[in-house]
C-alpha positions in Angstrom: -8.5 -56.7 59.4 -6.3 -55.6 56.5 -3.5 -57.4 58.0 -5.4 -60.6 57.5 -5.7 -60.4 53.9 -4.0 -62.8 51.7 -0.7 -61.7 50.4 -1.6 -61.7 46.8 -4.7 -59.7 47.6 -2.6 -57.2 49.5 -0.4 -57.0 46.5 -3.4 -56.3 44.1 -5.0 -53.6 46.4 -1.5 -51.5 46.4 -2.3 -50.7 42.8 -4.9 -48.0 42.0 -7.7 -48.5 39.7 -6.0 -46.3 37.1 -2.9 -48.3 37.4 -4.6 -51.4 36.6 -6.4 -50.1 33.6 -3.2 -48.5 32.2 -1.4 -51.9 32.5 -4.3 -53.7 30.9 -4.3 -51.3 28.0 -0.6 -51.6 27.6 -0.9 -55.2 27.3 -3.7 -55.4 25.0 -2.1 -52.9 22.6 1.2 -54.7 22.9 -0.6 -57.9 22.0 -2.3 -56.4 19.1 0.9 -55.0 17.2 2.8 -58.2 18.0 0.1 -59.8 16.1 0.4 -57.3 13.1 4.3 -57.8 13.0 3.7 -61.7 13.5 1.6 -61.8 10.3 4.2 -59.8 8.2 7.2 -62.0 8.9 6.4 -65.2 7.0 7.2 -63.8 3.6 10.9 -63.3 4.7 11.3 -66.9 5.9 9.4 -68.7 2.8 11.6 -67.0 0.5 14.2 -69.7 1.0 11.8 -72.4 0.4 10.2 -70.6 -2.7 13.5 -70.5 -4.4 16.1 -73.2 -3.4 19.3 -74.8 -4.8 17.5 -78.0 -6.1 20.5 -79.8 -6.8 21.0 -80.3 -3.1 17.5 -81.5 -2.7 16.5 -85.4 -2.6 14.2 -85.9 -5.6 10.9 -87.9 -4.9 10.9 -91.2 -6.3 9.4 -91.3 -9.7 9.5 -87.5 -10.3 10.2 -86.7 -14.1 12.4 -83.5 -14.1 13.6 -81.7 -16.9 15.8 -79.0 -14.9 18.1 -80.2 -12.1 18.3 -76.6 -10.8 14.7 -75.3 -10.5 12.5 -78.6 -10.4 11.9 -78.0 -6.4 11.1 -74.2 -6.7 7.6 -72.7 -6.6 6.7 -71.1 -9.9 7.1 -68.2 -10.8 10.0 -67.8 -8.5 12.0 -70.6 -10.3 13.3 -68.1 -12.8 16.8 -66.5 -12.7 15.5 -63.1 -11.7 13.9 -64.5 -8.7 15.3 -61.9 -6.4 13.5 -59.2 -8.5 10.3 -61.0 -8.2 10.7 -61.2 -4.5 11.1 -57.4 -4.6 7.9 -57.0 -6.5 6.1 -59.1 -3.8 7.8 -57.2 -0.8 7.1 -53.9 -2.6 3.3 -54.7 -3.6 2.9 -54.8 0.4 5.2 -51.9 1.3 4.3 -49.4 -1.1 0.5 -49.9 -0.4 1.5 -49.6 3.2 3.3 -46.3 2.9 0.5 -44.8 0.7 -2.1 -46.1 3.0 -0.5 -44.8 6.2 -1.1 -41.2 5.4 -4.7 -42.0 4.8 -5.1 -44.2 7.8 -4.2 -41.6 10.4 -6.9 -39.3 9.1 -9.5 -42.0 9.4 -7.9 -43.0 12.9 -8.8 -39.5 14.0 -12.3 -39.6 12.8 -13.5 -43.2 13.5 -13.6 -45.1 16.9 -10.3 -46.8 17.5 -11.7 -50.1 18.8 -13.9 -50.4 15.6 -11.1 -49.5 13.3 -8.4 -51.7 14.9 -10.9 -54.7 15.1 -11.8 -54.2 11.4 -8.0 -53.9 10.3 -6.8 -57.1 12.3 -9.6 -59.0 11.0 -9.0 -58.1 7.2 -5.2 -58.5 7.7 -5.7 -62.1 8.8 -8.1 -62.8 5.8 -5.4 -61.6 3.4 -2.5 -63.4 5.1 -4.6 -66.4 5.0 -5.3 -66.1 1.4 -1.5 -65.8 0.5 -0.9 -69.1 2.2 -3.9 -70.7 0.5 -1.9 -70.3 -2.9 0.0 -73.2 -1.7 -3.1 -75.5 -1.4 -4.7 -74.2 -4.4 -1.6 -74.6 -6.5 -1.5 -70.8 -7.6 1.6 -69.8 -9.6 0.6 -66.3 -10.6 2.9 -63.4 -9.5 -0.2 -61.1 -10.1 -2.2 -63.0 -7.3 0.6 -62.9 -4.6 1.4 -59.2 -5.5 -2.5 -58.4 -5.2 -2.9 -59.9 -1.9 0.2 -58.1 -0.6 -1.2 -54.9 -1.8 -4.5 -55.4 0.1 -2.7 -56.7 3.2 -0.5 -53.7 3.2 -3.6 -51.3 3.2 -5.2 -53.3 5.9 -2.1 -53.4 8.0 -1.9 -49.4 8.1 -4.8 -49.5 10.7 -2.6 -50.6 13.4 0.3 -48.4 14.1 -1.5 -45.1 14.2 -4.4 -46.7 16.3 -2.1 -48.2 18.9 0.2 -45.3 19.4 -2.9 -42.9 19.8 -4.3 -45.3 22.4 -1.2 -45.5 24.4 -0.6 -41.8 24.1 -4.1 -41.1 25.5 -3.5 -43.4 28.5 0.3 -42.4 29.2 1.8 -39.0 30.2 5.3 -37.5 29.3 7.0 -38.4 32.5 8.8 -41.9 31.6 7.2 -42.2 28.1 10.5 -42.9 26.4 11.1 -46.0 28.8 7.5 -47.2 28.9 7.3 -47.0 25.1 10.6 -48.6 24.8 9.6 -51.7 26.7 6.2 -51.5 24.8 7.6 -51.3 21.5 9.4 -54.6 21.8 6.2 -56.0 20.4 7.9 -55.4 16.9 10.8 -57.5 17.7 8.7 -60.1 19.6 6.2 -60.4 16.6 9.1 -60.8 14.3 10.5 -63.6 16.4 7.1 -65.3 16.9 6.5 -64.9 13.2 9.7 -66.4 12.2 9.3 -69.3 14.4 5.7 -70.0 13.6 6.7 -69.8 9.8 9.9 -71.9 10.3 7.9 -74.7 11.8 5.8 -75.1 8.7 8.1 -73.6 5.9 9.9 -77.2 5.0 6.8 -79.3 4.9 3.8 -76.9 3.7 4.7 -73.2 3.4 1.0 -72.3 3.1 0.6 -72.9 6.8 3.4 -70.5 7.5 0.8 -67.7 6.5 -2.4 -69.4 7.5 -1.6 -69.8 11.3 -0.4 -66.0 11.5 -3.4 -64.9 9.6 -5.7 -66.8 12.2 -3.7 -65.3 15.2 -4.1 -61.8 14.1 -7.8 -62.4 13.3 -8.2 -63.6 16.7 -6.6 -60.4 18.3 -9.1 -58.6 16.4 -12.1 -60.1 18.0 -10.3 -59.6 21.4 -9.8 -55.8 20.3 -13.7 -55.4 19.8 -14.5 -56.9 23.1 -12.0 -55.3 25.4 -10.2 -52.2 24.3 -10.8 -48.8 26.0 -9.8 -45.9 24.0 -9.4 -43.2 26.6 -9.1 -43.1 30.5 -12.4 -40.9 30.6 -14.4 -43.8 29.0 -14.1 -45.6 32.2 -13.7 -42.6 34.7 -9.9 -43.0 35.2 -7.7 -39.8 35.4 -6.4 -38.6 32.2 -2.5 -38.3 32.1 -0.4 -35.2 32.2 1.0 -34.6 28.5 3.3 -31.6 29.3 5.5 -30.7 32.2 4.8 -27.3 33.9 8.2 -26.0 32.4 7.2 -26.8 28.7 3.8 -25.2 29.3 5.6 -22.1 30.9 8.0 -21.9 27.8 5.7 -22.4 25.1 2.3 -21.0 26.6 3.3 -18.0 28.7 -0.1 -16.2 28.2 -1.8 -19.4 29.9 -0.2 -18.7 33.3 -1.6 -15.2 33.6 -4.9 -16.3 32.1 -5.8 -19.0 34.5 -6.2 -17.8 38.2 -5.2 -20.3 40.7 -5.9 -19.7 44.3 -3.6 -21.5 46.6 -0.6 -21.0 49.1 3.0 -22.3 48.9 3.6 -25.5 51.1 7.2 -24.3 51.7 8.8 -26.5 49.0 8.2 -24.2 46.1 5.1 -25.9 45.0 1.6 -24.7 45.2 -1.3 -26.3 46.8 -4.5 -25.2 44.9 -8.1 -25.5 44.3 -8.8 -27.6 41.3 -8.3 -25.6 38.2 -11.0 -24.8 35.7 -11.0 -27.6 33.1 -10.4 -26.2 29.5 -12.7 -28.1 26.8 -10.5 -30.1 24.5 -10.8 -29.1 20.9 -13.2 -31.4 19.0 -11.8 -30.9 15.6 -9.1 -33.2 14.3 -6.0 -31.6 13.0 -5.3 -31.1 9.3 -2.5 -32.8 7.4 -0.6 -29.3 6.9 -1.3 -28.6 10.6 0.3 -31.8 11.7 3.2 -30.9 9.4 3.9 -27.6 10.9 4.5 -29.0 14.3 8.2 -28.5 15.1 10.2 -31.7 14.6 7.5 -33.6 12.5 9.4 -33.1 9.3 13.0 -33.8 10.6 11.9 -37.0 12.5 9.9 -38.0 9.6 12.8 -37.8 7.0 15.0 -39.6 9.6 12.6 -42.4 10.0 12.4 -42.7 6.2 16.2 -43.9 6.2 16.3 -45.6 9.5 13.3 -47.7 8.4 14.9 -48.5 5.2 17.7 -50.2 7.0 15.4 -52.0 9.4 13.1 -53.4 6.9 15.7 -54.3 4.4 16.8 -56.7 7.1 13.5 -57.9 8.1 13.0 -58.9 4.5 16.3 -60.1 3.3 18.3 -61.1 6.3 17.0 -64.7 6.2 18.2 -65.1 2.5 21.4 -63.3 3.3 22.3 -65.8 5.9 21.1 -68.7 3.7 23.4 -67.6 1.0 26.4 -66.4 2.7 26.5 -69.1 5.6 24.8 -71.7 3.7 22.1 -72.6 6.1 18.7 -73.9 5.0 15.5 -71.9 5.1 14.5 -73.0 8.8 17.9 -72.5 10.3 18.5 -69.0 8.5 15.1 -67.9 9.9 15.7 -68.9 13.3 19.1 -67.3 13.4 17.7 -64.0 11.9 15.6 -63.8 15.2 18.8 -62.8 16.9 18.4 -59.3 15.1 15.2 -58.8 16.5 16.2 -60.0 20.0 18.9 -57.2 19.8 16.0 -54.6 18.8 14.3 -55.3 21.9 17.2 -54.3 24.0 18.0 -51.4 21.6 14.6 -49.9 21.8 14.4 -50.0 25.6 18.0 -48.6 25.9 17.0 -45.8 23.6 13.9 -44.9 25.6 15.9 -45.0 28.9 18.7 -42.8 27.6 16.3 -40.3 26.0 14.2 -40.1 29.1 17.2 -39.4 31.3 19.0 -36.8 29.1 15.9 -35.4 27.5 17.6 -35.7 23.9 15.4 -37.8 21.7 17.3 -36.6 18.6 20.6 -36.9 20.2 20.0 -40.4 21.2 18.9 -41.4 17.9 21.8 -39.9 16.1 24.3 -41.3 18.3 23.0 -45.0 17.7 22.8 -44.3 14.1 26.4 -43.2 13.7 27.7 -46.3 15.7 25.4 -48.6 13.6 27.3 -47.6 10.4 30.5 -49.1 11.1 29.1 -52.2 12.9 27.0 -53.1 9.7 30.3 -52.9 7.7 31.9 -55.4 10.3 28.9 -57.7 10.1 29.1 -58.0 6.5 32.8 -58.8 6.5 33.4 -60.9 9.7 29.8 -61.7 10.7 29.9 -65.2 9.3 33.4 -66.4 10.4 31.9 -68.2 13.3 28.6 -69.0 15.1 29.6 -66.9 18.2 30.5 -63.9 15.9 27.2 -64.2 14.0 25.3 -64.3 16.9 27.3 -61.2 18.7 27.0 -59.2 15.6 23.3 -60.0 14.9 22.5 -58.9 18.4 24.7 -55.7 18.2 23.3 -54.5 14.8 19.8 -55.3 15.8 20.1 -53.0 18.8 21.7 -50.2 16.9 19.4 -50.3 13.9 16.1 -50.7 15.7 16.8 -48.6 18.8 16.3 -45.2 16.8 13.5 -46.6 14.8 11.5 -47.8 17.9 12.2 -44.4 19.6 10.8 -42.2 16.7 7.8 -44.4 15.9 6.7 -44.6 19.6 7.9 -41.9 22.3 8.9 -39.2 19.7 5.6 -39.7 17.8 3.6 -39.4 21.0 5.5 -36.3 22.3 4.8 -34.6 19.0 1.3 -35.6 18.8 0.6 -34.2 22.2 2.9 -31.1 21.5 2.3 -28.1 23.7 1.5 -25.9 20.6 -1.7 -28.0 20.0 -3.2 -26.5 23.1 -4.4 -30.0 24.4 -5.8 -31.2 21.0 -5.1 -35.0 21.5 -6.9 -35.6 18.4 -3.7 -34.8 16.6 -2.0 -38.1 17.6 -3.1 -40.3 15.2 -2.4 -38.1 12.4 1.1 -37.2 13.5 2.1 -40.8 14.1 0.8 -41.7 10.5 2.8 -39.0 8.9 5.9 -39.9 10.7 5.5 -43.7 10.1 4.0 -43.1 6.6 7.3 -41.4 5.5 9.1 -44.1 7.3 7.3 -46.6 5.3 8.5 -45.1 1.9 12.0 -45.9 3.1 10.7 -49.5 4.2 9.3 -49.9 0.6 12.6 -48.6 -1.0 15.1 -50.9 1.2 13.9 -54.2 0.2 13.4 -52.9 -3.5 16.8 -51.6 -3.7 18.2 -54.9 -2.0 16.5 -57.0 -4.6 18.0 -54.8 -7.4 21.5 -54.6 -6.0 22.0 -57.9 -4.5 22.7 -59.9 -7.8 25.9 -57.3 -8.2 27.0 -58.7 -4.5 26.1 -58.4 -0.9 28.7 -55.9 -0.2 26.9 -53.3 -2.3 23.7 -53.9 -0.3 25.5 -53.2 3.0 27.0 -49.9 1.4 23.6 -48.9 0.5 22.4 -49.6 4.1 25.3 -47.7 5.7 24.7 -44.7 3.4 21.1 -44.6 4.6 22.1 -44.6 8.4 24.2 -41.6 7.7 21.6 -39.8 5.8 19.1 -40.4 8.7 21.6 -38.8 11.0 22.0 -35.8 8.7 18.1 -34.9 8.9 18.5 -34.8 12.7 21.5 -32.7 12.8 19.3 -29.4 13.3 17.5 -31.0 16.3 20.8 -32.3 17.9 22.4 -28.8 17.7 19.3 -27.4 19.5 19.5 -29.9 22.2 23.3 -29.4 22.7 22.6 -25.8 23.0 20.0 -26.2 25.6 22.4 -28.4 27.7 25.0 -25.6 27.3 22.8 -22.8 28.4 21.3 -24.5 31.5 21.2 -27.3 33.8 19.9 -30.7 32.5 16.0 -30.2 32.4 13.1 -32.5 33.2 12.7 -35.8 31.3 10.7 -35.8 28.1 10.7 -34.4 24.7 12.5 -30.9 24.3 10.7 -27.9 22.8 12.2 -27.6 19.4 
């Protein structure tokens, strides 16, 4: 009898086969992109070790030194323009990432995601390890580190379009904002783990700060090869519903009369019908221009450019800022910077929840960006007054800065990649995701570069730049916010999900 089953087995059997597969894919892709971000984070932690205030460092006995200020620094970062050199290393990765992202989405549509992701993670692990080997091989060439960063940036572009496409294939529109908001915490979890792992080795042997994360992402690449399932149909699971009936009715009125459904009303306004004829999914991948023509892609892409500029400036420069302003050592500054990412987890989930409930993806992003601007100003001016103030402001700023970034790169990208105007062509998802994140990656490259150029003039100017970027991000969403407001004024709140724009 079923009642005699063990409680754990009864619990397991309450979930359908589809539910187990969806949970498994969500966990796997979460793990994969956590590894991607985990391997990006060490450079920001190690900066404080590559260039230190050597006058405060205890000299080893018998060491012959000629310069008390730079003897403990790692060449070539012992020069006065070390911030510019760090900017070169950062942008070698970020510019390559931005350029490669536009190409990566095209490959992602045409190659099996499992092979593409596995290859990308293995190669990312290789180049991350090679950066760390510079410590053990005593390499002091800026060109070496810049080249490794370029190659790593190109390899890292395999991740985001692929994991979003995979999750978009498995999950429909209903609670996509919340599900992807929780799922997108992999970004912050990866940053936190990367900070902690890199921080554990940074003071003794900074090369291991890269080698350990490199081995981790390579291991997840092997896991991907053996276990990733790209689509529900591959394991005979039910495909998700990407569009609500209301959306289909609004954007595709001809389809309602083109498909004949036999059935009767059940008395509650719904129809019980025979299974409808399955429309064959288009097999051609969407073109780059075709993806740009999807309503909302351009606006959200430009918004993400400035939102990601702010987020990545914090990613690459926050530990150094804390070290310089609050006078913590490299490990303490790295550990404290994880609070920004912890706030980002909460911000991403809240953004997804609110946008699901209101149906206003653009409005949710815009409100958070507007509030973030004065919070960044306050953090720069009062954020270092006490430990409690620092913790509180880092959590708050992390949530407000990363919330819109997380929403756009996940739920919005998936909504647009499965837009009703595509007539069921799910192969557009990777290309749309790559366009949005690729445009955002241009901002991710500009932010750390500008921070490296501006920071010698004072950290206040860096924060003014970040506040200006926040406001520009809001500006590009103004048309979509107006459209959403018009929809709320005209009729009662509609179903959850992305509005037709």
